[in-house]
Every structure is written in C-alpha cells, then in structure tokens.
N, C-alpha and C positions, 0 to 999 in steps of 0.2 A: 098628216102632220102629227108628230108625237110631242106632247107637252111634258115637260119635266115636272115631277111632283116635289121637287126640291123646294123647301121653305126658304124664301128669301128674307133675310133679316138685315136690319141695319138701315133700311131706306128711310124710316121715320123714327129710328131709335133715338130716344132722348128728346124728341121734339116737345112732348107733353111736359117734361120736366123743365125744359128751357123756357117754354111759355109760362109755366107756373112761376118760375123765378122772376120773370119780367113783370108779370101781372102783380105779384105780391110786392115787388119793389115799387111799382107805381102807387099801390095803395099806401105803402109806408111813406113815400115822398109826399103824397097829397096830405096825409095826416100830419106830417112834419110841418108843411107849409101852413096848414090849418092851426096848429099849435103856435107857430111863430106869429101869425096874425093875431091870435088870441093874446099872446104875450105882449105884443105891442099895443093892442087896443084896450085891454082890461087894466083896471087899477091893480097895483101890485099888493093888494091886501088879501088876507086869507078868506074873508067873506065873499069877495068877488070870484075867486078861483073855485071856492066850494059851490057857489051858485052855478058857475059855468059847467063844472063837472057833474052837477046833479041833474042837468038837463038830459032828458032821455036820448035825444039824437046824438049828443056828445058821447054818452055812454055806449050807444050802439056802434058809433064810428070807432070808438076806442077798442071795443071788443072785436070788431071786424079787423082792425089793425093788428091786434094781438094774434088773432087766428092767421092772418096773412104772415106775420112774423114767424109763427110756429111752422107753417107750411114751408116758408122760405128756408128756415133752419133745417128742417127735416130733409129737404132735397139736397142741400149743400153738405150736411154732415154725413148723410147716407152715402153720397158719392165719395167723400173722403174715406170713410170706412171701407167701401168697396175697392177703392184704388190702392190703399196703403196697408190694410190689414189682410194678410194673405191666409192665415189659418182660419178655416171655416168656423170652428167653435168660438174662437175669440171674436171674429167678426159678428157672429150671431149674438154673442153676449153684449157687444158694443151697440148693436142695433137695438136690442132689448132695453138696455140701460138708457139709451137716447130716447126711445119711445116713452119709457116710464117718466123720465125727466120732463119731456114735453107735455105729457098728460098732466103731470103735477103742476107744471107752469100754467096750463090752461085752467085747471081747477082753482088755483090760487088767484089767477086773473079775474075769474068770475066772482070770487069772494071779495076782492078788492074793488072791482068796478061797480058791482051791483050791491055791495054791502051785505052779502049773504053770510050769516054767522055760522 
C-alpha cells in the first residue's frame, strides 16, 4: 500500500481561532454581567466605585477581560485584513499597525487599571 505524502490542509483550519473568539466572548459576557450586577448593587457615588475598582480581584478580572478583548479584536481584524486587503505589502502594514495599536492599548490598560505612572 502506497501512502501519499501530500499534506492535507483545511481539516482543522481556523478551529483554534473560532474557539478563541468564543472563549473571549464568554469572558467579556461574564465581565459585563459582573459590572451590571455591580451597577445595580453599589451606591452610585464615586467613593463606592473607587473602592470597588481598587479591589485586587476586580482589577485582575478587568485586566483579563481587556486581554480577552485584545485577542478577540486581533482574530477578527486579522481575518478582515486577510480577506479584503489583497496587496501583500499593504496587508503586512495593516497587520503591523493593528499589532502596534493593540500593544499600545494593552500598555495603556495596565496604566489605567493598576495605576502605574
């Protein structure tokens, strides 16, 4: 019996990205519900919200949600660039600009959430 050395592609192509999109969406939904419950249960004054967001577990959950959002955005916008930007140089430039923007967003989120000056 002779086996073909042909590489079969496409069997699981995109499964990892599909799962990542779904998992990050779940994280964002859970965080949204968490914030809505906080909105309904906490007094609506600045001191209460400041105390709420100064709690370490809330900060960690917020940062994890920002990371999930960044991963979610990367998968989505990368697919848009790959599907609709045909010139390779322009597509590479768009990918690079998107990565720089997302890294900048991550750095800024760390500064905001953790109060790093």
